C-alpha positions in Angstrom: 90.3 92.1 114.5 91.3 94.7 111.9 91.3 98.3 113.0 89.5 101.0 111.2 91.9 102.6 108.7 89.5 105.1 107.2 86.6 107.2 108.4 83.4 105.2 108.5 80.0 106.7 109.2 77.0 104.5 110.2 73.8 105.6 108.6 71.9 105.1 111.9 74.1 107.8 113.5 73.0 110.5 111.1 71.0 113.2 112.9 71.9 112.0 116.4 72.7 114.5 119.1 76.5 115.1 119.7 75.8 114.2 123.3 74.3 110.8 122.4 76.2 108.1 124.2 76.8 105.5 121.5 79.9 103.5 121.0 80.9 104.4 117.4 84.0 102.3 117.1 84.8 98.6 116.8 85.1 96.4 119.9 88.8 95.3 120.1 88.7 93.3 123.3 86.2 91.1 125.1 86.7 92.3 128.7 87.1 95.8 130.0 90.3 96.4 132.0 90.9 99.1 134.6 94.4 99.8 135.9 95.1 102.3 138.6 98.4 103.9 139.7 98.4 106.4 142.5 101.7 108.1 143.4 103.5 111.0 145.0 107.2 111.6 145.7 107.4 108.9 148.4 104.7 106.3 147.8 103.1 104.4 144.9 100.0 102.2 144.8 99.3 100.1 141.7 96.3 97.8 141.3 93.5 96.6 139.0 90.0 97.6 139.8 86.6 96.4 138.7 84.2 99.3 139.0 84.3 103.1 139.0 83.2 103.4 142.7 86.6 102.1 143.8 88.4 105.2 142.6 86.2 107.7 144.5 88.4 107.8 147.6 91.4 108.7 145.4 89.7 111.9 144.3 90.2 113.5 147.7 93.9 112.6 148.0 96.8 115.0 147.4 98.6 112.4 145.3 98.4 112.0 141.5 96.0 109.3 140.3 96.2 107.7 136.9 93.4 105.4 135.8 93.8 103.6 132.5 90.7 101.9 130.9 91.2 99.3 128.2 88.1 98.9 126.1 85.3 101.3 125.4 82.2 99.2 124.8 80.9 99.2 128.4 78.5 102.1 128.4 77.4 101.5 132.0 81.0 101.9 133.2 81.4 105.2 131.3 78.1 106.5 132.6 79.2 105.6 136.2 82.5 107.5 135.6 80.5 110.4 134.2 78.3 110.6 137.3 81.1 110.2 139.9 83.6 112.5 138.3 81.2 115.1 136.8 82.0 114.3 133.2 79.5 115.8 130.9 78.1 114.0 127.9 80.2 115.9 125.4 83.3 114.3 127.0 81.8 110.8 127.1 80.5 111.1 123.5 84.0 112.2 122.3 85.5 109.2 124.1 83.1 106.8 122.4 83.8 108.4 118.9 86.9 106.5 118.0 87.0 107.7 114.4 87.2 111.4 115.1 90.2 113.5 114.4 92.7 114.2 117.3 91.3 117.2 119.2 91.6 119.1 122.5 88.9 120.8 124.4 88.9 122.5 127.8 85.8 122.0 130.0 85.1 123.6 133.4 86.5 120.7 135.4 88.5 118.7 132.9 90.7 119.0 129.8 89.9 116.5 127.0 92.5 115.3 124.5 92.3 112.6 121.8 95.2 111.4 119.6 95.9 108.3 117.4 98.3 105.6 118.4 99.9 104.0 115.4 101.1 100.3 115.3 102.6 98.2 112.6 101.2 94.7 112.1 104.1 92.5 110.8 101.8 89.7 109.7 99.8 91.8 107.2 102.5 94.5 106.7 100.1 97.3 107.4 99.7 100.1 109.9 96.8 100.0 112.3 95.3 102.9 114.3 94.0 103.0 117.9 92.2 106.0 119.4 93.6 107.3 122.7 91.4 109.7 124.8 92.9 111.5 127.8 91.0 113.6 130.4 92.8 115.3 133.3 92.5 118.0 136.0 94.7 119.2 138.8 94.8 115.8 140.6 93.6 113.0 138.3 94.3 111.6 134.8 92.1 109.1 133.0 93.2 107.4 129.8 90.9 105.4 127.5 92.4 102.9 125.1 90.5 100.7 122.6 92.6 97.7 123.6 95.2 96.7 126.1 98.7 97.6 124.9 102.2 98.1 126.3 103.1 101.5 124.6 102.9 103.3 128.0 104.8 100.6 130.0 108.0 102.8 129.9 106.1 105.6 131.6 104.8 103.2 134.3 108.3 101.9 134.8 109.5 105.5 135.4 106.8 106.0 138.0 107.7 102.7 139.7 111.5 103.5 139.6 110.8 106.8 141.4 111.9 109.1 138.7 111.9 112.4 140.5 110.4 114.7 137.8 107.5 112.4 137.1 106.8 111.5 140.7 107.0 115.1 141.9 104.9 116.7 139.1 101.2 116.8 138.5 98.9 115.1 136.0 99.8 117.7 133.4 103.4 116.5 133.3 102.1 112.9 133.1 100.0 114.0 130.1 103.2 115.3 128.5 105.0 112.0 129.2 102.2 110.0 127.5 101.9 112.3 124.5 105.7 112.3 124.2 105.7 108.5 124.2 103.0 108.5 121.4 105.1 110.8 119.3 108.3 108.9 119.9 106.5 105.8 118.7 105.6 107.7 115.5 109.3 108.5 115.0 110.3 104.9 115.8 107.8 103.5 113.3 108.8 106.0 110.6 112.5 105.1 111.2 111.7 101.4 110.6 109.4 102.2 107.7 112.1 104.4 106.0 114.5 101.4 106.0 111.8 99.3 104.3 111.3 102.0 101.7 115.0 102.5 101.1 115.4 98.8 100.5 113.5 99.3 97.2 116.3 101.5 95.9 118.5 98.4 95.5 115.7 96.4 93.9 115.1 99.2 91.4 118.8 99.2 90.4 118.9 95.4 90.1 115.8 94.4 88.1 112.6 96.4 88.4 109.7 94.1 88.0 106.0 93.9 88.9 106.7 93.1 92.6 108.8 96.3 93.0 106.0 98.6 91.7 103.5 96.7 93.8 105.7 97.2 96.9 106.2 100.9 96.2 102.4 101.5 95.7 101.7 99.6 98.9 104.2 101.7 100.9 102.7 104.9 99.4 99.3 103.8 100.6 100.6 103.0 104.0 102.4 106.3 104.2 99.2 108.2 103.4 97.6 106.3 106.3 100.4 107.4 108.6 100.2 111.0 107.4 96.5 111.3 108.3 97.3 110.4 111.9 100.4 112.5 112.3 99.1 115.6 110.5 96.0 115.8 112.6 98.0 115.1 115.8 100.2 118.0 114.8 97.2 120.4 114.9 96.2 119.1 118.3 99.7 119.4 119.8 100.0 123.0 118.5 96.7 123.9 120.1 97.8 122.2 123.3 101.0 124.2 123.4 99.0 127.5 123.1 96.4 126.5 125.8 96.3 128.6 128.9 94.7 126.6 131.7 94.7 126.3 135.4 95.3 122.5 134.9 98.6 123.1 133.2 101.3 124.7 135.4 103.7 127.3 134.0 106.7 125.2 134.7 105.4 122.5 132.4 104.6 124.9 129.5 108.0 124.3 128.1 107.4 120.6 127.9 104.3 121.0 125.8 106.2 123.3 123.5 108.8 120.5 123.1 106.0 118.3 121.8 105.6 120.7 119.0 109.2 120.2 117.9 108.9 116.4 118.1 105.6 116.3 116.1 107.1 118.6 113.5 110.0 116.2 113.2 107.6 113.4 112.6 105.7 115.4 110.1 108.9 116.4 108.2 109.9 112.7 108.1 106.5 111.8 106.5 107.1 114.5 103.9 110.6 113.2 103.2 109.4 109.7 102.8 106.7 110.8 100.4 109.3 112.5 98.3 111.4 109.3 98.4 108.5 107.2 97.2 107.7 109.7 94.5 111.4 109.5 93.3 111.2 105.7 93.4 108.1 105.7 91.2 109.8 108.1 88.8 112.9 106.0 88.7 110.8 102.9 88.1 109.0 104.4 85.2 112.2 105.9 83.8 113.9 102.5 83.9 110.9 100.7 82.4 110.9 103.4 79.7 114.6 103.0 79.1 114.2 99.2 78.9 111.5 99.7 76.4 113.6 102.1 74.4 116.5 99.5 74.4 114.1 96.9 73.1 112.7 99.2 70.4 116.3 100.2 69.5 117.3 96.5 69.1 114.2 95.8 67.0 114.8 98.9 64.8 118.5 97.9 64.1 117.4 94.4 63.4 114.8 95.6 61.0 117.2 98.1 59.3 119.7 95.3 58.7 117.1 93.1 57.1 115.8 95.8 54.8 118.6 95.5 52.2 118.7 91.7 52.6 115.0 91.5 51.9 115.5 93.8 49.0 118.1 91.5 47.4 116.1 88.4 48.1 113.0 90.1 46.6 114.8 91.0 43.4 116.1 87.4 42.9 112.8 86.0 44.0 111.0 87.5 41.0 109.5 85.2 38.4 110.9 86.9 35.2 112.1 84.5 32.6 115.4 86.4 32.0 117.4 87.1 35.2 121.1 86.8 34.0 122.6 86.3 37.5 120.4 83.2 38.1 122.5 81.4 35.5 125.9 82.1 37.1 127.6 79.0 38.4 128.3 80.7 41.8 125.5 83.2 41.8 123.9 81.9 44.9 127.1 82.1 46.9 127.8 85.6 45.5 124.4 86.7 46.7 125.0 85.2 50.3 128.4 86.8 50.4 127.0 90.2 49.4 124.4 89.9 52.2 127.1 89.0 54.8 129.2 92.0 53.7 126.2 94.3 53.9 125.4 93.1 57.4 129.0 93.6 58.6 129.3 97.0 57.1 126.0 98.1 58.7 127.1 96.7 62.1 130.4 98.6 61.9 128.6 101.8 61.0 126.1 101.5 63.9 129.0 100.8 66.2 130.9 103.9 65.2 127.7 106.0 65.6 127.3 104.4 69.1 123.8 103.3 68.2 124.5 99.9 69.7 
């Protein structure tokens, strides 16, 4: 199923309360999946669960609990989570609004964050977007994805392999690790995309044709799509780095400020690629214009050469009774020779003037 690339508003949603619990996205998977990881410095528990009530006991533990939910169309499940973990309807409504801009909002018992995950579909050669929602407090973190994916598998592997910093820190550091993974994925996609864009430089120098301009325009449209996700994520990351909350420890402040540097790098990469695409468009139009000028130049020279030849042929093609040269025994050959000499002299002249 193709993911939403642009903002779409259903007419039936106009005028509804911001707290109205309606799934405003597209269903990406058939079955909801719940994956739980509970860990501290010495122990880890990882399992799949079926309902929200199974996680209640973890809310009282001193360990860090990460619940990941794949799929957002089960309103009953979200309402159960809301009741059991005191999530107000503003949070739940934001989770269900998958087309909204990345944002951050601090509530009394939770911090809510949303950001876009970018993926590249090799089959259709386009970027797709998935909305990621994160809520966390001092002991628990819950992530909501539109479909099951493996983007966070490296973070899970770090937890399994007992990486000290991740296992000994709280949910706020885990949030940093997840957001850092999302931004690193931005940079990875931009790196691959830049190679694709740069490949058009050689094509431009070889033989610019319709396929080249179509490819450049396609890349420009895709880059605009990427830019929307990264630019809005940049605003959210900047707000997060400035947030003063009891749910974010002072020792982890530096990590969230590091995210600002990384997202700025991604944003700068987008700007550089936009300039490169603009340059490619300019080069294409310049080469097409140059090619057209060469054609016009050739046609002009061709026309100029034939002007005196046409003039001569026109004079001797007149129907006057008395044209002395017509009665010369070798008149026809003299006329052809004159034409050849005129052509040669004109070509030599054009060559010296470097007009050809």
